[in-house]
N, C-alpha and C positions, 0 to 999 in steps of 0.2 A: 478518535477517541485515544482516549491508549484507559487501561485498566489495568489493577491490580495482581499479579497470578498471585500472590497468597491471603489476599482476604476476598477481591475481586468485586470490589468496589469504585467507579467510574471516576465520582465525584474528589474535590479536595488531592487532586491529584496535580503537582507539579515540578518545574524543570529540576534535577537539582546536578549539575552539570555534566560530561561527558567522561566516556570513558579512555584508553590513551587509543583506543584505535578508533578513537573521531566517532561514535552513536553517540546517542543522548540517556542521558540517567533520568529515573524521573521519580521524585519519591513521596508516598506517598500518605498521608497526616490522620489517617484512619484507623490503620494496623506502626507508622513507623517503618515502613519497608523499603528501602531504594531499591532499585528495577530497572534492566531496560528492555522497554517494550518489543512487541513479536514484532516482527517484518512481516508485511502483510502479501501474501504469495496467492496469485489466482490460479485455476483451475487453467491446466494447459488446453482445457476444449473451448473454453470463453476465450482464453487469446485467439484460437484458430477459427473461430466462431467472427471475433471482432478483426480481426484480417481480413476475412469473407464481406463483411459488409464495408471494412472499409474500401477492398475489389471491386466490386458490387456499386460504387459510384458517393457511398455515403463522407461526410469531412469525417477529421479525427475526432472532433467538438463532440458531433453526433453520434458516432458509438459509444466516445470516454459516455456521453447522456446515459443513456442503453441501458450500458455495465456499471454506471455510476464512479466512472474510473477520469481522472483527467489526459486529453484532447494526446495530451503532451508521451503519456504510457502507452496508448493505443498508438503514438507512434512510434515509439521505441516498440513495441509487440512488431509491427509492420517493418520494419527493417529488419532486427531478430528472424523473421518467420522467413522474409526476402532470400538474406544472405545465406540459406540451406539451399537454395536455387540457382 
């Protein structure tokens, strides 16, 4: 769910093209502002805990459900975590 940076509204948000870098642009019908949504960032501790759960035998999907993220995201976290060792 996206929210407007200017008025904070989560309703009446529609897609409004893309930036030159390829990021999705959004338009707030309430305050008539065009903006780029903020990218989701997850705390490093959550990523490490998710990796530990996966290594303890849980599936990517099970770990993802616990942290409310997609299983593919958990898979990427595990790959990045394992490449550091």
